[in-house]
N, C-alpha and C positions, 0 to 999 in steps of 0.2 A: 511265887510265880503269879498268883492271882493279883497281887499288888502291882506287879510290873505290867501285867496286861491291862489293868485298869488305868495305869499311868499312861500307857501307850494310847489307849482309847481317848483319854482326856486331851492328850496333845493333838491327836488327830481332829477332835472336835474344835479345839482352839484354833487350829490352822484353817479349818473350814469357815469358822466364824470371822476370822481375820480377812479371808478372801472376800467374804460376803460384804463386810464393812467397806473394804477398799473399792469393791465394785459399785456399791451404792454411792460412795463418796465421789467416784469418778463420774457417775451419771449426773449427780447433782451439780458437779463442777461444770460439766458440759452444758447442762441446761442453763446454768448461771451465765456462762460465757456467751451462749447464743442469745440469751435474753438481753445481756448487756450490749452485744453487738447490734441487735435490733433496735434497742433504745438509742444508741449512738447514731445509727443510720437515719432513724426517724428525726432525731434532732437536727442532723446535718441537712436533711432535705427541707426541714422547716426553715432553717437559717438561710439556705439557698433561695427558697421561695420568698422569704421576707426580703432578702437582698435584691432579688429580681424586682419585686414590687417597689422597693425603695428606689431602685435605679429607674424604673419606669416612671415613677412619680417625679423624680428629679428631672427627667427629660421633658415631661409634660410641663413642669414649671418653667423650663427654659425654652419652650417651643417657639415663643413669639419674640425672643430676645436676640440681639446681635451685639457683637463686640466691635467697636470702631477703633482701629489701631492707627497711631500716628498723629493724634491730637496734641498740639503744643501744650506743654505743661507750664503755663504762664499764670501770672497773678490775675489776669483778666478773666480766667476761667476757674478761679478758685471757688466762687459761689455757685451753688446749683442752678440758680436762675440764669446766670451768665453762661454757664456751660450748656444749659438747655437751649438758650437762644442761639448759641454758636452752632450746635448740632442741627437745629431746625433750619437755620439759614443754609447750611451746607446741603441738606437734603432737598429743600424746596427749590433751590436754584440750580440743582444738577439736571443734566439732560440725559435721558436713558438712551439705549442703543438705537432705537428707532429714530431719534432726532426730535420727537415731539416734546413739548414741555412736560415736566414731571408733575404728578399730583402733589397736592399739599399734604405731605406726610407728617408735618408738624402737628396736625390735628389728631393723629393716631399715636403720638408718643405719650406713653403713660409716665415714664420716669427716666431720668438720665443721671448717672453717677460714675465717679472715677473708680477704677480698679487697678491693682498693681501698686508698686512702690513709686513714690514721687522722687523727683530730683534727677531723672535721666534725660530731661529735655523733651521727650515724647512719652505720652502716657495713654493707656487704653481706657476707653469709655464704654460702659455698659448702657445700651439703649433698649428699653422695654417698650414694645408696641402693644396696642390693645387687641390687634387681630393678626392672624397669620398672613392674611392677604397684604397687609401693610409691610410686613417683613419681606414678603416675596417681591413687592414693588421696590423696596429699598435695595435688594440685591441686584436689580436691573440697573442701578446707578453705579455699579462697581467700576466699569471702565472710566467713567467721568471722574469718580472720586480718586482713582489711582493716579490720575494726572495731577491731582492736588496733594499727593503724598499720603492719602488716607486709604485704608484697607478694611474691608468688611469680613467678618467671620461669624460662625455660629457660636453661641455660648454653650460650652460642653461641660459635661459632668466630669469628675476626676477619672472615672473609668474610661470615658470616651477620650479624654486627653492622653491617657496612657496608651490606649489602642492607636491613636493617631501618631503618637511619637514612634511607635513601632513600625509605621508605614513610611518613614522618611526615605529609606533606601529604595522602596518601590516608587515613590514619588520622583526621585532623581532619575531612576531607570526609565520611567515613562517619558520624562522630559527629554532625555537624551535620544529617545526613539522618535521624537518629533511631535508627541502629543502635548496637550495643554492640561495637565492634571489639576484637580482641585479637590478640596475637602468639603463634605456635606454631612453634618451631624456625626463627625468622627469617622466617616468612611471615605476611602479614596475613590474618586470618580475620574473618568476621562471620557472624552467624546470621540466616538469612532463610527464613521459612516452614518452620521446623523443621529446617533443614539448615545445616551449617557450610560456608560457601563461601570460596574463596580469592580475594583481590583482588591483582592484579598492579599494578606501578607505573604510575600514570596511568589506571587503570581506574575509580577511584572516581567520577569525574565522570559516567560512563555508567551507574552503578548507580541504579535507581529506588528511591525512598523506600519503606519497608515499608508494607504495607497493614494499617491498623488494623482489628480485628474490629468488626462492626456492633454498635451498642448495642441492648440488649434493650428492646423497646417496653413501655410500662406495661400491666399486665393490665387487661382491660375490666371495667367495673363489674359486680357480681354481679346475679343476677335479683332482681326486687322480692319483698318478703315475700309468702308464700302465705297463702291464706284459711283457712277451716276445714279440719280434717283430712279426708283422703280415706278412704273405705271400701275393702273388699277389691277391689271392681270399679272403683275409681277415681271413684265418685260421691261428692259431698259429703254427709256425714251431718248430720242435724239432731237436736237434743235433743227429747225428748218434750215436747209442749205448746208447742213453738215452731215457727213456720213454716220450712219449708226455703227455701234461697236460691232466688229467682226466683218465689216465690208470696206471696200476701197472706194475711192472717189468715183470710179467708173461703174460702180454697181456690182463689180465682180467680187469673188471671194478673196479675202485677205490671204497673204502668203501663209501656208500651213493650215488653212481652214478647209474643211470638206465642203463638197457641193451641197449636201443636205443642210449643213449649218448656215451656208450662205443663202440658201433658199428661204430658210426660216427667218433670217434677219430681214430679207427683202419683204417678206409677207408682213412682218411686224411694222416695217416702215410705211408700207402702203396702207395698212389699217389705221395707223396714226394720222396719215395725211387725209384719209377719207373722213375720219372723225372730226378733224379740224375744219374741213370744208363744210360738213353738215352744220357745225356750230356757227360758222360764219353766215351760212344761208339763213338760219333761223334768226340771227341778230340783224340782218340787213334789210328788213321790210320788203321782202319779196325779190330783191335783186340777187341773182345767183352769181356765184363766182366759179371760175374754173378751178379744178383741184390744183393744189400746189405741185410744181414739177418735182418729180422724184430726184433724189440726189444723183448727180452725175449725168443728167439728161442733156445738159448744155443749154437749156432754155433760159432766156433772160427775162427781164421784166416785161418786154413787149409781148411775150407769149401770154401774159395774164390779162391783157386788155380785152374788152368785149369786142366782138366783130361789128363792123359798121354796116 
């Protein structure tokens, strides 16, 4: 009986020891997994940081460069000196949007070289400028160069090229809506209400179509032709011997005209006659003249002669 009790106690101790070992082993494994995960995350972050730094460095190297598409792939452009001369001539003779002569960009060209595969008839050319300002001035010549079959673009990194390729659907959508989209450093841009805006992947479907300016309404018709010339006070003047507007030959009111309007017309005619007589008196070296007869009075030329 004692031996059996001792055996039972030994088995119990062995089970406890086994549980203790398994527990410690599990703790060590958990610590190891956590440590390994932390190491992996740290390494991944370092790789991402290095990749971002490398991408940033690649973009800085290409910041002043452009790619000229559509250059004829002919024997005359096979040598670097001939190719540089061709590109310099195209840039220096181009006219920017404003119409003024372009600056001599050939002095800012640092290097020119072919890129891409030969034999396709047209080949892209990499143009490296010494300053970013020269690159900006070269992009102003894009409309003129397009008429010659040449197209300008930024030199992109492989990451930017991949991102730009994923924006082709948005580029087409913006174009169908009436915008003029373009790429800048791998980003899709479009001009809306005077501002350059950026379109992310899949955002073109939510962009509203541009608002067209209202058309100018036609000018209203001009006023009807005016009647006789107006005097200094705005009254219509009449010629001597002719009735003024609104009166008859006998001095009375015209048919359909009120007595007040007829009186006003007669007063205006009398004032004009008095003004004419005063002017003649001042120009006649002291000789006075009788006032001109009012229209319709029946007086002839003999009434104007001085009395004997």
